[in-house]
C-alpha positions as CSV (number, residue, x, y, z in Angstrom):
1,M,148.7,63.8,61.3
2,N,148.8,63.7,65.5
3,T,146.4,64.6,67.9
4,K,147.3,67.9,68.7
5,E,147.6,69.2,65.2
6,A,143.6,66.8,64.1
7,V,141.9,69.5,66.9
8,A,143.9,72.1,66.2
9,K,142.5,71.8,61.9
10,R,139.8,71.1,63.5
11,I,138.8,74.3,65.5
12,Q,140.1,76.3,62.1
13,E,138.2,73.9,60.0
14,L,134.9,74.8,62.3
15,C,135.9,78.4,62.6
16,A,135.6,78.6,58.7
17,E,133.0,76.8,58.5
18,Y,130.8,79.1,61.0
19,D,132.1,82.2,60.2
20,M,133.6,82.6,63.9
21,A,137.0,84.1,64.1
22,V,138.9,82.9,67.0
23,N,138.1,85.3,69.4
24,A,134.1,84.8,68.6
25,L,134.8,82.5,69.2
26,A,136.9,82.4,72.8
27,T,134.1,84.6,74.0
28,A,131.2,82.3,72.9
29,S,132.7,79.1,74.7
30,G,133.0,81.5,77.4
31,I,137.1,80.4,77.4
32,P,139.9,82.9,77.1
33,P,141.4,83.9,73.7
34,S,144.6,82.6,74.6
35,T,143.7,79.0,75.8
36,V,142.0,79.0,71.8
37,Y,145.4,79.7,70.2
38,S,147.5,77.8,72.3
39,M,145.3,74.8,70.3
40,L,145.8,76.3,67.1
41,N,149.5,76.8,68.2
42,E,150.2,73.5,69.4
43,K,151.4,75.0,72.8
44,S,148.7,72.8,74.6
45,Q,150.3,69.7,74.8
46,N,147.0,68.1,75.6
47,P,144.5,69.4,74.4
48,G,141.4,68.7,77.0
49,V,138.1,67.4,77.0
50,V,136.5,70.2,79.2
51,S,137.8,73.4,76.7
52,I,136.9,71.2,73.6
53,K,134.2,70.2,74.9
54,K,133.4,74.2,75.6
55,I,134.1,74.9,72.0
56,C,131.8,72.9,70.8
57,D,129.0,74.4,73.3
58,G,130.3,77.7,72.1
59,L,129.2,76.3,68.6
60,G,126.4,74.4,69.2
61,I,128.2,71.2,68.0
62,S,127.9,67.8,70.3
63,I,131.7,65.7,71.0
64,R,130.3,63.2,68.5
65,E,130.0,66.2,65.8
66,F,133.5,67.5,66.4
67,F,135.6,64.0,66.4
68,D,133.1,62.9,63.5
69,T,135.3,63.4,61.1
70,D,139.0,62.0,58.6
71,L,141.4,64.0,60.5
72,F,140.8,62.3,63.1
73,D,141.2,58.2,61.2
74,N,144.8,56.9,61.6
75,L,147.0,59.8,63.9
76,E,150.4,58.8,63.8
77,Q,150.8,57.3,67.7
78,E,152.3,59.9,70.3
79,I,155.8,58.7,71.7
80,K,157.2,61.1,75.6
């Protein structure tokens, strides 16, 4: 799994955990739904830390909590 896939999966996990639809997450986070969907669909080549921080704020969690999951262990190296 690469970083983009891990971020997308983590957002999906958190939406399920908090029983929150993607549009509701976007609204709570103050970012356009299209931004969240692009992160989920891996269209975003580099999900920015600012967007991730806004998502965390919308969920009421810290960035540390966002990344505190096995998903981010042993990520594949991304070659460009």
